[in-house]
C-alpha positions, 0 to 999 in steps of 0.5 A: 676238906682239901686236905692239901700240904706242900712247900711252894717255891716262889722267885720274887724280885724286890724293887729298891722300895721292898715290894714285891716287883715281880712274883714267879712259881720256882717248884710247885707244891703240886697243888694249883690251889696251894701254888696260887693261894702263895702267889696272891699273898707273897705279892702283897708282901714288904721286904727289906731292900738289898743295899750297896753302898748305903743305897737300896738296889733291886734283887732276886730272892727264892721265898718257900711258902709251907702250908701244913695242916695240924691235927687238934 
């Protein structure tokens, strides 16, 4: 068992259609497996695109992804 926790910060370019047009690692969690899992997941996410004058525009957003273990 890995017992890895941390926060991955991703920089996401959101397309006018709400897709994650580009996703890059802005800050590592320190664990390559967590970083890769966050990148893979966020690439499939859909976002609400920003709007200017009522029209969707491409924008950039930083997305933190937290991996946390809980003792149950």
